[in-house]
VEXZANU-470694 format. One record per residue (C-alpha): residue number from 1; y, z, x; residue in one letter. Coordinates in Angstrom, 2 decimals, always signed. Example, Ala and Ser with C-alpha at 12.3 -4.5 7.8 and 13.67 -1.06 7.14 Angstrom:
BEGIN
+-----+---------+---------+---------+------+
! seq !      yy !      zz !      xx ! type !
+-----+---------+---------+---------+------+
!   1 !   -4.50 !   +7.80 !  +12.30 !    a !
!   2 !   -1.06 !   +7.14 !  +13.67 !    s !
+-----+---------+---------+---------+------+
//
This chain:
BEGIN
+-----+---------+---------+---------+------+
! seq !      yy !      zz !      xx ! type !
+-----+---------+---------+---------+------+
!   1 !  -10.07 !  -74.50 !  +21.50 !    m !
!   2 !   -9.02 !  -72.78 !  +24.73 !    i !
!   3 !   -5.61 !  -74.42 !  +24.51 !    e !
!   4 !   -5.22 !  -73.28 !  +20.91 !    i !
!   5 !   -6.09 !  -69.69 !  +21.86 !    l !
!   6 !   -3.68 !  -69.82 !  +24.80 !    f !
!   7 !   -0.71 !  -71.01 !  +22.73 !    w !
!   8 !   -1.57 !  -68.67 !  +19.89 !    l !
!   9 !   -1.54 !  -65.71 !  +22.27 !    a !
!  10 !   +1.59 !  -66.77 !  +24.14 !    v !
!  11 !   +3.48 !  -67.75 !  +20.99 !    g !
!  12 !   +2.70 !  -64.45 !  +19.25 !    t !
!  13 !   +3.68 !  -62.44 !  +22.33 !    l !
!  14 !   +6.97 !  -64.32 !  +22.69 !    v !
!  15 !   +7.75 !  -63.79 !  +19.01 !    y !
!  16 !   +6.83 !  -60.09 !  +19.18 !    t !
!  17 !   +8.92 !  -59.17 !  +22.23 !    f !
!  18 !  +11.69 !  -61.79 !  +22.15 !    v !
!  19 !  +11.67 !  -63.78 !  +18.91 !    g !
!  20 !  +11.65 !  -60.94 !  +16.39 !    y !
!  21 !  +14.38 !  -58.92 !  +18.16 !    p !
!  22 !  +16.53 !  -62.06 !  +18.23 !    a !
!  23 !  +15.82 !  -62.86 !  +14.56 !    v !
!  24 !  +16.56 !  -59.36 !  +13.28 !    v !
!  25 !  +19.70 !  -59.15 !  +15.43 !    w !
!  26 !  +20.93 !  -62.47 !  +14.01 !    l !
!  27 !  +20.15 !  -61.50 !  +10.42 !    l !
!  28 !  +21.96 !  -58.19 !  +10.90 !    a !
!  29 !  +25.02 !  -60.12 !  +12.08 !    r !
!  30 !  +24.91 !  -62.63 !   +9.22 !    i !
!  31 !  +24.22 !  -60.27 !   +6.32 !    m !
!  32 !  +24.76 !  -56.66 !   +7.38 !    p !
!  33 !  +24.52 !  -53.81 !   +4.91 !    r !
!  34 !  +26.80 !  -51.08 !   +6.27 !    p !
!  35 !  +26.06 !  -47.46 !   +5.46 !    v !
!  36 !  +28.83 !  -45.88 !   +3.39 !    r !
!  37 !  +29.27 !  -42.76 !   +5.51 !    r !
!  38 !  +31.50 !  -39.89 !   +4.43 !    g !
!  39 !  +32.64 !  -36.46 !   +5.69 !    p !
!  40 !  +30.30 !  -34.28 !   +3.61 !    i !
!  41 !  +28.85 !  -30.88 !   +4.46 !    d !
!  42 !  +25.87 !  -30.19 !   +2.17 !    p !
!  43 !  +23.58 !  -27.19 !   +2.85 !    p !
!  44 !  +21.44 !  -28.17 !   +5.84 !    v !
!  45 !  +18.24 !  -26.74 !   +7.26 !    t !
!  46 !  +17.25 !  -27.48 !  +10.85 !    v !
!  47 !  +13.47 !  -27.13 !  +10.90 !    l !
!  48 !  +11.69 !  -26.73 !  +14.24 !    i !
!  49 !   +7.88 !  -26.73 !  +14.18 !    a !
!  50 !   +6.62 !  -24.86 !  +17.24 !    a !
!  51 !   +3.35 !  -23.99 !  +18.89 !    y !
!  52 !   +3.40 !  -21.64 !  +21.91 !    n !
!  53 !   +7.04 !  -22.30 !  +22.83 !    e !
!  54 !   +8.01 !  -18.79 !  +23.94 !    a !
!  55 !   +9.55 !  -20.10 !  +27.17 !    d !
!  56 !  +11.99 !  -22.47 !  +25.45 !    v !
!  57 !  +12.41 !  -21.35 !  +21.84 !    i !
!  58 !  +15.36 !  -19.04 !  +22.59 !    a !
!  59 !  +17.30 !  -21.87 !  +24.24 !    a !
!  60 !  +16.47 !  -24.13 !  +21.31 !    r !
!  61 !  +17.76 !  -21.61 !  +18.77 !    i !
!  62 !  +20.92 !  -21.07 !  +20.83 !    e !
!  63 !  +21.40 !  -24.84 !  +20.83 !    n !
!  64 !  +21.14 !  -24.91 !  +17.03 !    c !
!  65 !  +23.50 !  -21.94 !  +16.65 !    l !
!  66 !  +26.11 !  -23.85 !  +18.67 !    a !
!  67 !  +26.09 !  -26.80 !  +16.26 !    l !
!  68 !  +29.47 !  -27.84 !  +14.86 !    d !
!  69 !  +28.61 !  -27.21 !  +11.22 !    y !
!  70 !  +29.82 !  -24.61 !   +8.69 !    p !
!  71 !  +27.76 !  -21.47 !   +9.43 !    p !
!  72 !  +27.44 !  -20.57 !   +5.77 !    n !
!  73 !  +25.87 !  -23.97 !   +5.07 !    r !
!  74 !  +23.49 !  -24.05 !   +8.00 !    l !
!  75 !  +19.98 !  -22.63 !   +8.09 !    e !
!  76 !  +17.68 !  -22.64 !  +11.13 !    i !
!  77 !  +13.97 !  -22.35 !  +10.48 !    v !
!  78 !  +11.37 !  -21.83 !  +13.20 !    i !
!  79 !   +7.91 !  -22.59 !  +11.81 !    a !
!  80 !   +5.23 !  -21.27 !  +14.14 !    s !
!  81 !   +1.88 !  -23.03 !  +13.93 !    d !
!  82 !   -0.27 !  -20.04 !  +14.85 !    g !
!  83 !   +1.48 !  -19.40 !  +18.18 !    s !
!  84 !   -0.21 !  -16.84 !  +20.42 !    t !
!  85 !   +2.35 !  -16.51 !  +23.23 !    d !
!  86 !   +5.16 !  -14.50 !  +21.66 !    g !
!  87 !   +7.09 !  -17.44 !  +20.16 !    t !
!  88 !   +7.45 !  -15.59 !  +16.85 !    v !
!  89 !   +8.68 !  -12.38 !  +18.50 !    d !
!  90 !  +11.34 !  -14.24 !  +20.48 !    v !
!  91 !  +12.50 !  -16.20 !  +17.43 !    a !
!  92 !  +12.73 !  -13.10 !  +15.24 !    r !
!  93 !  +15.29 !  -11.58 !  +17.57 !    r !
!  94 !  +17.74 !  -14.12 !  +16.15 !    y !
!  95 !  +17.26 !  -13.13 !  +12.53 !    e !
!  96 !  +20.62 !  -11.61 !  +11.61 !    r !
!  97 !  +22.73 !  -11.13 !   +8.48 !    p !
!  98 !  +25.89 !  -12.73 !   +9.93 !    a !
!  99 !  +26.37 !  -16.35 !  +11.01 !    g !
! 100 !  +23.89 !  -19.19 !  +10.38 !    p !
! 101 !  +20.68 !  -17.95 !   +8.77 !    a !
! 102 !  +17.74 !  -17.92 !  +11.15 !    v !
! 103 !  +14.38 !  -17.64 !   +9.43 !    r !
! 104 !  +10.91 !  -17.53 !  +10.97 !    v !
! 105 !   +7.83 !  -18.82 !   +9.17 !    f !
! 106 !   +4.87 !  -17.38 !  +11.08 !    a !
! 107 !   +1.67 !  -19.10 !   +9.98 !    y !
! 108 !   -1.37 !  -17.07 !  +11.04 !    p !
! 109 !   -3.57 !  -19.83 !  +12.44 !    w !
! 110 !   -3.11 !  -23.19 !  +14.04 !    r !
! 111 !   -3.48 !  -26.19 !  +11.71 !    r !
! 112 !   -1.27 !  -28.93 !  +13.11 !    g !
! 113 !   +2.31 !  -30.04 !  +12.51 !    k !
! 114 !   +1.72 !  -31.92 !   +9.21 !    p !
! 115 !   +0.40 !  -28.76 !   +7.54 !    s !
! 116 !   +3.36 !  -26.81 !   +8.87 !    v !
! 117 !   +5.80 !  -29.36 !   +7.46 !    l !
! 118 !   +4.02 !  -29.49 !   +4.11 !    n !
! 119 !   +4.31 !  -25.71 !   +3.76 !    d !
! 120 !   +7.77 !  -25.29 !   +5.28 !    s !
! 121 !   +9.97 !  -28.06 !   +3.88 !    i !
! 122 !   +9.65 !  -26.87 !   +0.24 !    p !
! 123 !  +10.70 !  -23.38 !   +1.43 !    r !
! 124 !  +13.85 !  -24.65 !   +3.12 !    c !
! 125 !  +17.16 !  -23.98 !   +1.40 !    r !
! 126 !  +19.04 !  -27.02 !   +2.64 !    g !
! 127 !  +19.64 !  -30.11 !   +0.54 !    v !
! 128 !  +19.19 !  -32.02 !   +3.80 !    i !
! 129 !  +16.40 !  -31.07 !   +6.21 !    v !
! 130 !  +16.79 !  -32.01 !   +9.88 !    v !
! 131 !  +13.50 !  -32.12 !  +11.77 !    l !
! 132 !  +12.97 !  -31.83 !  +15.50 !    g !
! 133 !  +10.91 !  -30.26 !  +18.27 !    d !
! 134 !  +11.42 !  -27.29 !  +20.55 !    a !
! 135 !  +11.94 !  -29.18 !  +23.77 !    r !
! 136 !  +14.95 !  -31.36 !  +22.89 !    q !
! 137 !  +18.61 !  -30.38 !  +22.70 !    r !
! 138 !  +21.15 !  -31.60 !  +20.12 !    y !
! 139 !  +24.75 !  -32.58 !  +20.70 !    a !
! 140 !  +27.15 !  -30.19 !  +18.96 !    a !
! 141 !  +28.07 !  -32.78 !  +16.32 !    d !
! 142 !  +24.56 !  -34.22 !  +15.85 !    a !
! 143 !  +23.83 !  -32.61 !  +12.47 !    v !
! 144 !  +27.27 !  -33.43 !  +11.11 !    r !
! 145 !  +26.84 !  -37.07 !  +12.11 !    r !
! 146 !  +23.42 !  -37.24 !  +10.46 !    l !
! 147 !  +24.61 !  -35.73 !   +7.20 !    t !
! 148 !  +27.50 !  -38.21 !   +6.92 !    e !
! 149 !  +24.90 !  -40.91 !   +6.25 !    n !
! 150 !  +23.80 !  -39.16 !   +3.07 !    f !
! 151 !  +27.17 !  -39.80 !   +1.47 !    a !
! 152 !  +25.52 !  -43.15 !   +0.73 !    d !
! 153 !  +23.20 !  -42.49 !   -2.23 !    h !
! 154 !  +20.83 !  -45.28 !   -1.07 !    t !
! 155 !  +19.98 !  -43.42 !   +2.16 !    v !
! 156 !  +16.87 !  -41.27 !   +2.00 !    g !
! 157 !  +16.34 !  -40.63 !   +5.73 !    a !
! 158 !  +18.55 !  -40.89 !   +8.81 !    a !
! 159 !  +17.47 !  -40.96 !  +12.42 !    s !
! 160 !  +19.56 !  -40.03 !  +15.43 !    g !
! 161 !  +19.48 !  -41.35 !  +18.98 !    e !
! 162 !  +17.25 !  -39.82 !  +21.65 !    l !
! 163 !  +18.78 !  -40.07 !  +25.10 !    l !
! 164 !  +16.22 !  -39.91 !  +27.90 !    l !
! 165 !  +17.26 !  -38.24 !  +31.14 !    l !
! 166 !  +15.33 !  -39.01 !  +34.32 !    n !
! 167 !  +15.85 !  -35.82 !  +36.30 !    e !
! 168 !  +13.23 !  -36.64 !  +38.94 !    a !
! 169 !  +14.14 !  -40.30 !  +39.49 !    g !
! 170 !  +10.52 !  -41.32 !  +38.91 !    a !
! 171 !   +9.76 !  -45.03 !  +38.34 !    p !
! 172 !   +7.75 !  -44.31 !  +35.21 !    v !
! 173 !  +10.80 !  -42.62 !  +33.77 !    g !
! 174 !  +13.04 !  -45.55 !  +34.73 !    d !
! 175 !  +10.65 !  -48.04 !  +33.17 !    g !
! 176 !  +10.17 !  -46.04 !  +29.99 !    v !
! 177 !  +13.92 !  -45.48 !  +29.79 !    g !
! 178 !  +14.53 !  -49.24 !  +29.94 !    a !
! 179 !  +11.87 !  -49.84 !  +27.30 !    y !
! 180 !  +13.43 !  -47.18 !  +25.05 !    w !
! 181 !  +16.87 !  -48.83 !  +25.33 !    r !
! 182 !  +15.26 !  -52.11 !  +24.26 !    y !
! 183 !  +13.66 !  -50.32 !  +21.29 !    e !
! 184 !  +16.98 !  -48.86 !  +20.21 !    k !
! 185 !  +18.60 !  -52.31 !  +20.14 !    l !
! 186 !  +15.93 !  -53.38 !  +17.65 !    i !
! 187 !  +16.33 !  -50.24 !  +15.54 !    r !
! 188 !  +20.10 !  -50.69 !  +15.34 !    r !
! 189 !  +19.62 !  -54.22 !  +14.02 !    a !
! 190 !  +16.92 !  -53.17 !  +11.53 !    e !
! 191 !  +19.11 !  -50.35 !  +10.27 !    s !
! 192 !  +22.11 !  -52.66 !   +9.87 !    a !
! 193 !  +19.95 !  -55.10 !   +7.90 !    l !
! 194 !  +18.34 !  -52.44 !   +5.71 !    h !
! 195 !  +15.83 !  -49.96 !   +7.21 !    s !
! 196 !  +13.94 !  -49.03 !  +10.32 !    t !
! 197 !  +10.20 !  -48.38 !  +10.21 !    v !
! 198 !  +10.09 !  -44.64 !  +10.70 !    g !
! 199 !  +12.46 !  -42.42 !  +12.63 !    a !
! 200 !  +12.92 !  -40.71 !  +16.00 !    t !
! 201 !  +10.80 !  -37.56 !  +15.85 !    g !
! 202 !  +13.21 !  -35.60 !  +18.03 !    a !
! 203 !  +16.07 !  -35.91 !  +15.55 !    i !
! 204 !  +15.85 !  -37.16 !  +11.98 !    y !
! 205 !  +16.89 !  -35.92 !   +8.57 !    a !
! 206 !  +15.64 !  -36.38 !   +5.01 !    i !
! 207 !  +16.74 !  -35.48 !   +1.51 !    r !
! 208 !  +14.57 !  -32.48 !   +0.67 !    r !
! 209 !  +14.11 !  -33.56 !   -2.94 !    r !
! 210 !  +12.45 !  -36.79 !   -1.72 !    l !
! 211 !   +9.84 !  -34.99 !   +0.36 !    f !
! 212 !   +6.22 !  -35.39 !   -0.64 !    e !
! 213 !   +3.34 !  -33.77 !   +1.26 !    p !
! 214 !   +1.79 !  -35.97 !   +3.93 !    i !
! 215 !   -1.90 !  -36.05 !   +4.88 !    p !
! 216 !   -2.74 !  -33.04 !   +7.04 !    v !
! 217 !   -4.22 !  -35.26 !   +9.73 !    d !
! 218 !   -1.11 !  -37.45 !  +10.07 !    s !
! 219 !   -0.34 !  -38.19 !  +13.72 !    l !
! 220 !   +3.24 !  -39.47 !  +13.32 !    d !
! 221 !   +5.14 !  -37.44 !  +10.73 !    d !
! 222 !   +8.35 !  -39.17 !  +11.83 !    d !
! 223 !   +6.90 !  -42.48 !  +10.62 !    v !
! 224 !   +4.84 !  -41.50 !   +7.58 !    v !
! 225 !   +7.41 !  -39.22 !   +5.98 !    l !
! 226 !  +10.40 !  -41.63 !   +6.15 !    p !
! 227 !   +8.27 !  -44.67 !   +5.26 !    v !
! 228 !   +7.06 !  -42.98 !   +2.07 !    r !
! 229 !  +10.67 !  -42.28 !   +1.18 !    i !
! 230 !  +11.51 !  -45.94 !   +1.79 !    a !
! 231 !   +8.69 !  -46.97 !   -0.53 !    r !
! 232 !  +10.66 !  -45.35 !   -3.34 !    r !
! 233 !  +13.60 !  -47.68 !   -2.67 !    g !
! 234 !  +15.68 !  -45.61 !   -0.24 !    y !
! 235 !  +16.93 !  -46.70 !   +3.17 !    r !
! 236 !  +15.92 !  -45.34 !   +6.58 !    i !
! 237 !  +18.96 !  -45.71 !   +8.81 !    v !
! 238 !  +19.62 !  -45.25 !  +12.51 !    f !
! 239 !  +22.82 !  -43.50 !  +13.63 !    d !
! 240 !  +23.46 !  -43.65 !  +17.37 !    a !
! 241 !  +26.29 !  -41.10 !  +17.02 !    r !
! 242 !  +23.79 !  -38.28 !  +16.37 !    a !
! 243 !  +22.43 !  -37.56 !  +19.83 !    c !
! 244 !  +19.56 !  -35.52 !  +21.18 !    a !
! 245 !  +18.47 !  -35.22 !  +24.81 !    w !
! 246 !  +15.01 !  -35.14 !  +26.31 !    d !
! 247 !  +13.50 !  -35.81 !  +29.73 !    r !
! 248 !  +11.49 !  -38.95 !  +30.44 !    t !
! 249 !   +7.93 !  -38.66 !  +31.65 !    a !
! 250 !   +7.66 !  -37.99 !  +35.36 !    t !
! 251 !   +4.03 !  -39.10 !  +35.62 !    t !
! 252 !   +1.90 !  -41.86 !  +34.12 !    a !
! 253 !   -0.45 !  -39.23 !  +32.66 !    r !
! 254 !   +2.39 !  -37.55 !  +30.77 !    e !
! 255 !   +3.59 !  -40.83 !  +29.26 !    e !
! 256 !   -0.01 !  -41.89 !  +28.58 !    y !
! 257 !   -0.70 !  -38.72 !  +26.58 !    t !
! 258 !   +2.38 !  -39.15 !  +24.42 !    r !
! 259 !   +1.92 !  -42.87 !  +23.84 !    k !
! 260 !   -1.77 !  -42.71 !  +22.91 !    v !
! 261 !   -0.93 !  -40.25 !  +20.16 !    r !
! 262 !   +2.02 !  -42.31 !  +18.91 !    t !
! 263 !   +0.05 !  -45.57 !  +18.79 !    i !
! 264 !   -2.82 !  -43.79 !  +17.08 !    g !
! 265 !   -0.36 !  -42.80 !  +14.39 !    g !
! 266 !   +0.70 !  -46.44 !  +13.88 !    i !
! 267 !   -2.94 !  -47.49 !  +13.48 !    v !
! 268 !   -3.34 !  -44.70 !  +10.95 !    q !
! 269 !   -0.17 !  -45.80 !   +9.14 !    l !
! 270 !   -1.39 !  -49.33 !   +8.43 !    f !
! 271 !   -4.84 !  -48.08 !   +7.44 !    a !
! 272 !   -3.28 !  -45.87 !   +4.76 !    r !
! 273 !   +0.03 !  -47.46 !   +3.78 !    e !
! 274 !   -1.29 !  -50.94 !   +3.07 !    r !
! 275 !   +1.69 !  -51.77 !   +0.87 !    w !
! 276 !   +3.57 !  -52.36 !   +4.15 !    l !
! 277 !   +1.62 !  -55.62 !   +4.46 !    l !
! 278 !   +3.02 !  -56.96 !   +1.18 !    l !
! 279 !   +5.84 !  -59.49 !   +1.78 !    p !
! 280 !   +7.55 !  -58.37 !   -1.42 !    a !
! 281 !   +8.72 !  -55.10 !   +0.18 !    h !
! 282 !  +11.83 !  -54.92 !   +2.36 !    r !
! 283 !   +9.91 !  -53.15 !   +5.12 !    l !
! 284 !   +7.35 !  -55.94 !   +5.43 !    w !
! 285 !   +9.12 !  -57.96 !   +8.16 !    l !
! 286 !   +9.92 !  -55.03 !  +10.48 !    p !
! 287 !   +6.58 !  -53.35 !   +9.79 !    a !
! 288 !   +4.54 !  -56.42 !  +10.70 !    v !
! 289 !   +6.77 !  -57.77 !  +13.48 !    s !
! 290 !   +7.84 !  -54.51 !  +15.12 !    h !
! 291 !   +4.78 !  -52.34 !  +14.60 !    k !
! 292 !   +1.63 !  -54.27 !  +13.67 !    l !
! 293 !   +1.98 !  -57.08 !  +16.21 !    l !
! 294 !   +2.64 !  -54.50 !  +18.94 !    r !
! 295 !   -0.87 !  -53.19 !  +18.29 !    l !
! 296 !   -2.29 !  -56.65 !  +18.97 !    a !
! 297 !   -0.17 !  -57.21 !  +22.11 !    a !
! 298 !   -2.66 !  -55.95 !  +24.74 !    p !
! 299 !   -5.46 !  -58.08 !  +23.26 !    v !
! 300 !   -3.13 !  -61.08 !  +23.22 !    l !
! 301 !   -2.14 !  -60.40 !  +26.84 !    m !
! 302 !   -5.79 !  -60.48 !  +27.91 !    l !
! 303 !   -6.37 !  -63.63 !  +25.86 !    m !
! 304 !   -3.39 !  -65.33 !  +27.50 !    a !
! 305 !   -4.59 !  -64.29 !  +30.97 !    l !
! 306 !   -8.16 !  -65.56 !  +30.64 !    f !
! 307 !   -7.31 !  -68.77 !  +28.79 !    t !
! 308 !   -4.48 !  -69.39 !  +31.27 !    g !
! 309 !   -6.93 !  -69.00 !  +34.15 !    a !
! 310 !   -9.31 !  -71.48 !  +32.51 !    a !
! 311 !   -6.50 !  -74.02 !  +32.00 !    l !
! 312 !   -4.64 !  -73.51 !  +35.30 !    a !
! 313 !   -6.30 !  -76.50 !  +36.98 !    g !
! 314 !   -5.57 !  -78.90 !  +34.14 !    h !
! 315 !   -1.77 !  -79.01 !  +33.93 !    a !
! 316 !   +1.27 !  -77.68 !  +35.77 !    t !
! 317 !   +2.50 !  -75.74 !  +32.74 !    i !
! 318 !   -0.72 !  -73.74 !  +32.56 !    y !
! 319 !   -0.68 !  -73.09 !  +36.29 !    l !
! 320 !   +2.91 !  -71.84 !  +36.01 !    a !
! 321 !   +2.02 !  -69.61 !  +33.05 !    a !
! 322 !   -0.99 !  -68.17 !  +34.84 !    f !
! 323 !   +1.07 !  -67.56 !  +37.99 !    t !
! 324 !   +3.76 !  -65.78 !  +35.96 !    a !
! 325 !   +1.14 !  -63.49 !  +34.45 !    q !
! 326 !   -0.28 !  -62.67 !  +37.89 !    l !
! 327 !   +3.24 !  -61.92 !  +39.08 !    a !
! 328 !   +3.75 !  -59.51 !  +36.17 !    l !
! 329 !   +0.55 !  -57.62 !  +36.90 !    y !
! 330 !   +1.23 !  -57.72 !  +40.63 !    g !
! 331 !   +4.65 !  -56.18 !  +40.03 !    a !
! 332 !   +3.03 !  -53.50 !  +37.84 !    a !
! 333 !   +0.55 !  -52.77 !  +40.65 !    a !
! 334 !   +3.48 !  -52.46 !  +43.02 !    g !
! 335 !   +5.01 !  -49.97 !  +40.61 !    g !
! 336 !   +1.82 !  -47.91 !  +40.82 !    v !
! 337 !   +1.92 !  -47.90 !  +44.62 !    l !
! 338 !   +5.61 !  -46.97 !  +44.72 !    l !
! 339 !   +5.59 !  -44.56 !  +41.79 !    r !
! 340 !   +6.55 !  -41.59 !  +43.97 !    r !
! 341 !   +9.42 !  -43.39 !  +45.74 !    r !
! 342 !  +13.08 !  -43.37 !  +44.74 !    r !
! 343 !  +14.09 !  -46.73 !  +46.15 !    s !
! 344 !  +15.79 !  -49.50 !  +44.19 !    r !
! 345 !  +12.64 !  -51.64 !  +44.46 !    l !
! 346 !  +10.57 !  -48.80 !  +43.00 !    a !
! 347 !  +12.97 !  -48.53 !  +40.05 !    r !
! 348 !  +12.73 !  -52.26 !  +39.32 !    w !
! 349 !   +8.95 !  -52.29 !  +39.62 !    l !
! 350 !   +8.87 !  -49.29 !  +37.29 !    g !
! 351 !   +9.76 !  -51.61 !  +34.39 !    i !
! 352 !   +6.64 !  -53.88 !  +34.54 !    p !
! 353 !   +4.62 !  -50.79 !  +35.43 !    y !
! 354 !   +5.79 !  -49.02 !  +32.28 !    a !
! 355 !   +5.28 !  -52.16 !  +30.16 !    f !
! 356 !   +1.67 !  -52.53 !  +31.30 !    c !
! 357 !   +1.08 !  -48.79 !  +31.02 !    l !
! 358 !   +2.33 !  -48.70 !  +27.44 !    l !
! 359 !   +0.17 !  -51.68 !  +26.45 !    n !
! 360 !   -2.93 !  -50.25 !  +28.13 !    s !
! 361 !   -2.46 !  -47.02 !  +26.19 !    t !
! 362 !   -2.38 !  -49.10 !  +23.01 !    t !
! 363 !   -5.92 !  -50.25 !  +23.77 !    l !
! 364 !   -7.01 !  -46.66 !  +24.39 !    v !
! 365 !   -5.37 !  -45.51 !  +21.15 !    a !
! 366 !   -7.09 !  -48.28 !  +19.19 !    l !
! 367 !  -10.46 !  -47.27 !  +20.61 !    c !
! 368 !   -9.86 !  -43.58 !  +19.92 !    r !
! 369 !   -8.81 !  -44.34 !  +16.36 !    s !
! 370 !  -11.86 !  -46.50 !  +15.69 !    v !
! 371 !  -14.15 !  -43.79 !  +17.09 !    m !
! 372 !  -12.31 !  -41.03 !  +15.21 !    g !
! 373 !  -11.48 !  -39.13 !  +18.39 !    r !
! 374 !   -7.75 !  -38.71 !  +17.77 !    q !
! 375 !   -6.74 !  -35.21 !  +16.67 !    t !
! 376 !   -3.69 !  -33.97 !  +14.82 !    v !
! 377 !   -3.46 !  -31.00 !  +17.19 !    q !
! 378 !   -2.32 !  -31.17 !  +20.78 !    w !
! 379 !   -5.17 !  -31.45 !  +23.29 !    t !
! 380 !   -5.17 !  -29.37 !  +26.47 !    k !
! 381 !   -3.78 !  -32.32 !  +28.42 !    a !
! 382 !   -1.10 !  -32.91 !  +25.82 !    a !
! 383 !   -0.12 !  -29.25 !  +25.81 !    e !
! 384 !   +0.30 !  -29.33 !  +29.56 !    a !
! 385 !   +2.45 !  -32.43 !  +29.38 !    a !
! 386 !   +4.46 !  -30.96 !  +26.49 !    h !
! 387 !   +5.09 !  -27.71 !  +28.35 !    t !
! 388 !   +6.11 !  -29.59 !  +31.46 !    k !
! 389 !   +8.49 !  -31.73 !  +29.42 !    a !
! 390 !  +10.05 !  -28.61 !  +27.94 !    a !
+-----+---------+---------+---------+------+
//
């Protein structure tokens, strides 16, 4: 029984992190479904949901005003979720009759981003709505690149590429950056095959007519909203040409806060969108392999460790497997000790450190979700991390 548990854990982990990426990459090469992009310029709304972003909202609006898109077909909407720091006042300075329309939706009290999106998207004038946050910056051609995907009538949502910049040279940032590059390889393959599961929250676009209100306690709007569009038969595609920039986490706490919330949203997704577990739907394979099995990964890692320890004295293969696991966790521990250094060794150890950190936060997110302690609003710790990231 111990051997069965060991091989079950190891086999599932290998499939999750190596096998599935290889399978989806191969399938995308064998039977790709290219997006029929075209040079179109439909009316577009860039919608930024903001809470207490007075320090950065002006720069974000300036970034949107500099987009390479016809001014008379571009609308910029700042939707304030009950901000109390002057965000609305700063944003309203950009409301002007000439140039791209800048509109401010000032909601009187704080309810959370899903409520803001539910109220704001139907009020947008654009045929295409581009969603993002206040802290990122878009490349000048990002919106144009996104909209080109909607020349294909089968596309319902399009996600851009988030480029992470490690300004501080911190190992956590290096590790997370490497992990994000690995994620993008998988998303490119999924998109080429048919659809990704969700989008990149920093930069994604939808057809406004396909929008349907999401639950007000949704944790990951960038997953729930596109996935519900995909359920209606439309594609969710990834376009690496549409770029946004953000800074990687400089501390474990900052990355922990972000990841716990994200994983909590994935748990919530499968609890509510159970059709994703039906093999008949095109999203079944990526949903189960890319998202659901990732939730089980930390439990499988513990199972592999303890069963490997129990079997280490019985055969060389089990001893080698157990030693490899200890080496992984030892390297992660080294990453903790060297997390404030900028040496090459610290950067390399930042990768196993980030891997173990991300999987440990999955356990925390699972526990928080089961106990009902995850909130749709930013906590004090999350606000601090968010402000620092901005």
